[in-house]
N, C-alpha and C positions, 0 to 999 in steps of 0.2 A: 378432438379439435372441433370448435364451434363452426359449423358450415357457413354461418353468416359473416364470419370474420374475414375481412378483405386481406388479400395477400399484397405484399409490398411490390411496387413497380421498380423498373430499372433505375429510376432517379434516386430511390431510397438507397440502393446499393452503391451508387456513386457518392451519395452523401455519407454512407458508412466509410468509404475510402478516405473521405476528407476528415471524418471524425477520428480515424486512426492516427492522424498526424499529431494532434495534441496529446493523445494517450501515450504514443511512443515517445514523444519528447519529454513529457513529465516523468515517465519512468526512466528514461535515459538520464535525466537530470538528477534523479535520486542516486544514481550509481556512477555517473561519469567522473565524479571526483575521486573515485576509489583509487585509481592509479596515480592521481595527481597529489595524493597526500604526502609522499616524500618530498616532492618539489615545494608544496605549500609549507611544509615544516621547515625546509631549508630557507625559503624566501621570507616568510612572515614570522617564523619562530613562535608559533602559538604554544601555549601550555597544553597539558593533556586535557584539561577541562575545556579550553578554547577549541581544541581539535575536535572533541566530541560535539561541541555546540555548532561548529562549522558544518558538520555532517547532520546533526540532529535538528537544527532550527528550521530547516526547509520542510521536512515531513511533519514537525510539530505544528508549524503555522498552517500547513495544509489540513491536518487533522482538526485543529481548533476552529477553522473557518469553513470547513466543507458544509456543515449543516446550515450555517448562516447563508452561504452562497447558494446552496441548493434551494433554500426557501426564497432567496432573492430572485433566482432564476424563474421560479414559479410565478413571481409577481411581475417582473419587468420583461420577461421573455428569455427563453434559454439560449436562443441563437444570439441575441443581443449581449447577454452575459458572456457567452463564448468569445465574441469579438472583442469585448472590453478586456477580458482576461488575456487574450493573445497579445494585445498591444502592451498591457502592463508587464507581461512576461518578457517581451522583447526588450523593453526599457530596462528592467531589472537585470537582464542578462548582460547588456552592455555595461552597466555599472559594475557588475560582479567581475567582469573580465579584467578590469583595471583597478581592483582593490589593492591598496598599498599597506594594509595592516590587517591583523586578525579580526579586530573589532569591525572594520569596514566590511570584510568578507562575511562575517556573521550577519551584519545588518542587511547586506544585499541578498544573502540567502533567505533571510526572513521575507524580504520583498518578493523574491521569487516564489516563496511559499504562498503568499497572498495571491499573486497572479495565478499560480497553479490551482489554488482552491476555487477559482472561478471557472477553470477549464474542465476539471474532472466530473463534477455532478452534471454539468451541461451535456457532456458527451453521452453519459449513460441515460439521462432522462430523455434526450432526443431519440436515442435508440428505442426507448420504451414507447415513444409516440410515433415512431416511423414504422415499427414492426409489431403489428397487433397479432399476427398469426404466431402461435406458440413455437412451431418448428422453426420458422424463419427467425424469430427472436432469439432462440437458442443458438442458431448459427451466427447471428450478428454478435451476440455476446461472446461467443467462442472466438470470433475474430478480434473483438475488443480485448478479451483476456489474453489472447495470444500476442497481441501487440504490446500489452503491458509487460508480460513475462519476457518477451523478446527484448524489450528495452532494458529490462533488468540485466539480461545476460550480455547484450551487445554494447551496453554503456561502457564497460571496461575496454572492449575492443576499439571502439571509436576514440575513447580517451587515450588508449595506448598509442594509436596511430598518430593522433595529434601531438602527443607529448614526445614522439620520436623527432619531431621537426620544429615544434613551436613551444612557447612558454605555457605555463599551466593555465593562464587565463583564456587560452584559445578554446578550452572545452565549453566555455559559456557562449562564445560567439557563434557556434553552429546553430544556436537557437534562432538567430535572427532571420535567416532565409526561410526556415520552416514556418515561423510565425507569420511572415509576410505572405507566404503561399496560402496559409489558412485564412487570413483576412481577405484575400482576393477570391477564394473559391467558396467560402461558407455562404455568402449571400445568395449565390446562384444554385447551390446544391442542397441546402438545408432548409426545411420549413421552420417558420417561427411558431412557437406554441407557448402558452402560458395558462395558468389557472384563472378561469373567468371570475371566480369568487374567492380570492385568496385571504381575505380578512386583513386586519391591521398587522403591520410588521412590528414584531416585538423586539425592540432594541435591547432591553434588559436581558432577555434570553440569549441574544447574540453575544453580549458581553460576558455573561456567565459561562457560556460554552467554552469560550477561549480562556477565561480566567481560571476555570477549573482544571484545564488540561496542562498548561505550562508548569504550574507549581507542583502538581502531582508527579510529572515525569522528572522534573528537576530533583525532587526529593529522592526518587528511586535511583537516579543516576549517581548522585553524590553519596548516598548511603553505600551503594555497591562499590564505588570507587575509593572512598576515603574512610569507610566504616561508619558505624552509628554515632551520630552526634546530635546535639539539640537543634541546630539550625535546619538541616535537611528534614528532620522529623516534623518540625513546626511548619515548614513550607509545604511538605507533602500533606500534612493534616489539613492545612488551609485549602489546598486544591481539592481534596476529597470532600471537604465540607461544602465548598462552592458547587461541586458536582451534585451533591445531595440537594442543595437549594435549587439548582437548575431542574433536576428531575421533579421535585415537588411543585415547582412552578408550572412545568408542563402538564402535570395532572390537573391543575386548577384552571387551565385555560380552555376556552371553548374551541379555539383553533390553535393548538400548540405547534411550536416549531418541530418538536419531536413527539410523535404519537407513541407513548410508552406502552400502550395496549398491544402494539405489535409484538412485544416480547412475551406476551402470554402464549403465543403459538410456539410449541417446542421446535417445530421445523425451522421457523424463522430465527429463533434464538440459536439453534445449533448451527445454522448456516452462517450467521454473523460471527459466531465464535470460531468456527473452522476457518473462515476467511481471515480473521484477525491473526490466528495462530499460524496459519500457513505463511502469510506475508512476514510475520514476526520472525520466523525461522529462516526464510529465504533471504530477506534483506539483512538480518543480523549476521548471517554467515558470510556475506560478501565483504564485510569489514575485515574478516580474518583471511579469507582466501586470496584477496588481492594483495595484501601486505605479505602473505606467506610466499607467493610466487616471486615477488620482487626482492624482498629483503631477507628471505630464508633460502629459497631455491635459486636466487640470483638471476631470474629471467628478465629480459628486457620488456618494457611496457607493452610494445606492440605484440610481441610473441606471447606475453601473458594474456593479452586480449584474445588471441587466437584460441587459447585453451578454453575460452568461454563458449566457443561455437557449438560444441556437442551439447552443452546444456541448453543453448538457445534452440537448437534443433529439437531436442527432447520436449521443451516447453511448447513449441508450436505444434508438434505432433500430438501431444496430449490435448491441447486446446481443440484441434481439429477432430479428434476422436471422441471427445466428451459428449457432444450432442447425439452421436450415433450410439454410444454405449448406454447412455441414460435412458434411451427408448427401450432397451432390452433388459437392463439391470436396474433394480431399485436404487434410488439415490443414496440410501443408507450404505449399501455395499460399495457403490462407486466412491463416495466421499471417504468411507472408512478405509478402503483399499488404497486410495490415493495418499491418505495420511500415513499409512504403514509403509508404502513405497518411499515416501519422503523420509520417514524415520530411518529406513535402511540406508538411504543416501547419506544421512548425517552420521550414521555409525561408520560408514566408509571414510568420511572426512575425519572422524575422530581417530582413525588409525594412522593419520599422517605423522611422520616424524622427519627430522632433518635429512634422513638418508633414503626416504622412499621415493624421491623424485616427484613427478607430477601425475603419474598414471592414476594413483588413488584419488587425487584431487579431481581429475577429469571425470572418472567414474562416479565419484560421490556427487559432484555438482549436477551431472546429467541425470542421475537417478532421482536426486532430490527435486530438481526442476520439473521433471516429468510428473512425478507424483503430486507435487503441490499445485502445479498448473491445472491438473485434472480437478483438484478440489476447488480451486478458485473459479474455474469456469462454471461448475455446477452450482456452487454456493452463491455466486453473483447473480446467476439467473433466478435462483430460488428467492433471493432477496427482492430483486426488481419485479418479479412476477406478482408480488403482493401489492404493488403500487397501482392505483388508478392513474390514468394519464395526467389528470390535473394536479396530482401530488407527486409526479415522478421525480421532480427536482429534489424534493425533501428526502424521499426514500433513497434516491441515488446518492445524495449527500451522506446519508447514514451508511450506505454500503461503502462509500469511499472513506468515511471515517474509520470503518473497520480495517480497510486496506492501509491507509496512511498511518493510523495510530499503531497498527501492528508493525509496520516498518520502522517507525520511530522507536517504539518500545523494544523491538528486536535489537536495533543498534545500541540502544541505551542499556538494556539489561544484559544481553549476551556480551556486548562490548565491555560493560563494567565487570562482568564475571571474569572475562579474559584478562582485563587490566588488573584486577585484584590478584589473580594467580600469577601474572607476570611480575608484578611488583614484589610479591612475597618471595617468589623463586629467585629473583635477581638479588634481593637483599641477602639471601642465604648463600648464593653461589658466585657472586661477583668476586673478582680477584682482590686479594688484600692490598692494602696500601693506597687505595684510591682516596682522593680528597672527598670529604662529605658532600661538598657542593656538586662535584662531578658525579658521584654516585646517585645523588638525588635527581640530577638531570637525566641520568641514564635510566632511572626507574620511571620516568615520565611516560615515554613511549619507546617503541623499538627503534624508530627513526632517530630519536634523540640519543639512544644508546650507541647506535652505529656511528653517529656523528662524533660523540665523545671518544669512541674507540679509535676513530681515524686520527684524532689529535694526540693520542698517547703514544709512547714508545712501542715498538713492534710487539714484544712479548705480552705486556699487560693489555695492549690494545686488542690483540687477537683473542686473548682469554676473555676479555669483556664482551667482544662481539659474539663469541661462541656461547657464552653464558646467557646473553640476552636473546639470541636466537632460540636456544633451548627453552628458556622461560616463556617466550612468546608461543612456541609450539605447544608447550604444556597447557597454556591458557586456551589456545585454540581447541585442543582435545576436550578439555572440560566443558567449554561452551558448546561444542558440537554434540557431545553426549547429553548435555542438558536439553538441547533442542530435540534430539531423538526421543528422549523420555517424554517430553511434553506432547509431541505428535502422537506417540503411541497411546498416551492417555486420552487424547482427544479422539482418536480412532474408536476407542471403546465407547466414548460418549456419543459419537456420531451413529454407531451401530444401534445404540439404545434410543436416542431421541428422534432419529429419522426413520425408524423401522416401519412406521405407519404411513409414511409419505410415499405417494405414487405419482408417476407422470401421467398427466391427462385426467386426474381425478378432480372432483370438485374441491375448491379451496376450503381449508379450515376456517371457521368464523374467526375473525380477528377481534380481539378484545371482548369475546364472549357475547357478541351481538346475537340475539335470538333470531332464528329463521322466521321469515314472514309466513303467517299462516296460509295454508292452501286456500285458494279461491279468493284471497284478498285482491282487490283491484290494483292494477299496476299504477304506481304514482304517475301523475300527469307529466312531471318533469322527465320521466323516463321515456315518454313518447317522443321527446325531442333530443334524445341522446345522439351522440355522433354516430354516423353510419358505421355499422360493423362493430360497435362497442357491445360486448356481451352483457346480458342482463344480470341482475343480482343472482348470485348463486351459480353463474356459469363457470365452466372450467377456466382456470388461469394458468394451466400448465402443470401445477403441482397441487396436491391435496391429499387428505387422509383417505379418500375413497369411500368413507362410510358416513361421515358427518357432513350434512349439507347445510349451508347457510350463506348469507349474503356476503359478498366481498365488499370492499370499499366502494363508495359511490363513484361512478364514472360519468354520471349525468352532467351535461353542460360542458364537457370538454370540447374545446374548439381550437382551431388553428388560427392564429392571428395572420392577417394578410402580410405578405412579404413586401 
């Protein structure tokens, strides 16, 4: 630890408590619809594609706009952006609660994603600027990660409790008082900060970042769901091409929206990848487990939510232990072990069948949540530790892109894998004599199949319900084993790519910037750096321990007056 680095005062920890509010709420909103899906299916009658978009569009918009909003926060002020996002999130929540069609719900979920995109990078970048001490920053990010993971697990519980007594739109209205509280408390507990020299805002890069993501995910989703065809291939290729154009543009700009040189560091790249894959598997699994509890095991929504409590407890415990463990064990072993623990959890989930009850589900989700939260806590800190305070919003946005893109991709890919297996199995095992239109409706989703079964005579109805539940469970098994395999592979990569990274060592030079020769005079601007800001080459919490070089510039960072 740099002895000159100031430690955060009590007000900073009060501010952290306020920052937990939007993190918890955005995470809850990613999962709170899980148990409302059957009610939404019955009320709005969405197609299988619309149902996936109702779930997907929120994290897609988050992922597509996070980098833009992080950069915007560096320019206009992170606290100001946070307050703007809170107001937008509240308005979109009120609209979503009273949606009367699948198209309207998709549109309001997209608006929620835009509002959420202003919240997430603001919280993490404010933490970066409030906690300069490495140990305190790790604790703060552990709290932040624990809130995010707890929201993922408690979302179904809250949703289940509301759905026991109210209509499905009530899951949106709980956002309003939390956002109101944030708007009241943020101005008095959070400092304002911004980049004093941000450069011009690149609107073209902002458009490209969003335009690249939506087509690429749309193509992946529809190829997995409906098979290979020309339209999704063309759309996905267009998205990938726009992503290439975006990256090329960033390399040519003097002040890019995304500094691609960050990815030259193996530790940074491994952290982003582990973060993405961890959220990919955690969020993707929730699409199956929530429906399994309600529509296969026959559990009431609130009781189903209670089964998420062990996983929430495991996640918060792992987040609390992460800063302690990483001081004694190298990040490579902590991240690798966390990924392997998560893989074990998915193997347990893959053993579910219609007769195992929920014990295996509770054990699997708790094991998975504990392992992956350990990974997310360490990887998030390693990502944000590379950021100088004046660019914290941009790097925070990149960190959250990994998180939100992983969640969206997990729902899309794992959901599509499960859907493909479900449709194939049901086509083979559905009772004979069904009208083609009814069979096609039953192959859409499990909820549609059970609705069709309820309208049929007793014997064919029971046969269709049993076949659809078996098909869904088989799809769940294949998706869970897929996630387990990906986590095990990432664990091997983490052991390899992070093996040189140590806590408290000097940071690896980013982008190959050569070290300043010994004896070279300190730049004049550095003499006016913010108090407590480490000099070039000072420890940033993580580094290779052997290679010394300058970190990003921190000169000139200042806090704007409140």
